[in-house]
N, C-alpha and C positions, 0 to 999 in steps of 0.2 A: 274020507269026506272033507276034512279040514285039518289045518295045522294050528297049534296054539303056541304063541311066542310071548316071552316076557319082554315088556317094553317099558320105557321110561316116559311118563307123562310130565313133560318139562314145564307146562303151564301150572300144574297143580302140585308139582314136586312129589310124585308118588309112583310106585311101580304098578303096572296094570298088565293084564293078559289080553292079547289080541288074537282072536280066532279068525283065520282067513280061509275061505272056501278054496278048494284046490282048483288049479287052472282048468282041468278037464271038466269038473262039475260046474264051474262058473259059466261054461258055455251051454249048459243044459237048463232051459227055463224051469223045468220041474224041480230041479235041485235048488236053483236060486229062490224059487217060491218057498220051498221047504225051509231054507236057511232064513228067509225073511220071517216066516211064521215062527221059527224058533226064537228069533230076536224079539218079536212082539210079545210072545208068550212069556219069555223069561223076564222081559222088562216090566210086565204087569204083575209079577210075583215079588213078594217081599217076605223073607224069612231068614232067621239067623243061619240056617244051614244051606242057604243058596247064595251063589255069587251074585252081586249086583251088576246090572248092565249100565254102562256109562254112555255108550255111543254105538251107533250102527250106521254103516255107510258102504260105499263102494269106491275102490281105487283102481283105475285102469280096467274096469269091468269085473273086478273081483270083490265080492261082498266081504265085509268084515264086521266083527263085534268087538267092542272094547269093554272089558269086564274087570271086576275085582281080581287082583292077583292073590292066590292062596298057595302058600308053599306046600 
């Protein structure tokens, strides 16, 4: 469904995880809607055992989430 990458947030000097919806699924409106729902739901939750959501967007038609990086 998606790939998760370790990235460097250069503005805030921290490591983050970036989850990117696959190319194939990014062209399917149902999956994009599901990914959007996941982002909104996760962003509304706050708990020590859940990763925090920092950003959500789209780049070149591929939705992504920026989250806490947990080793």
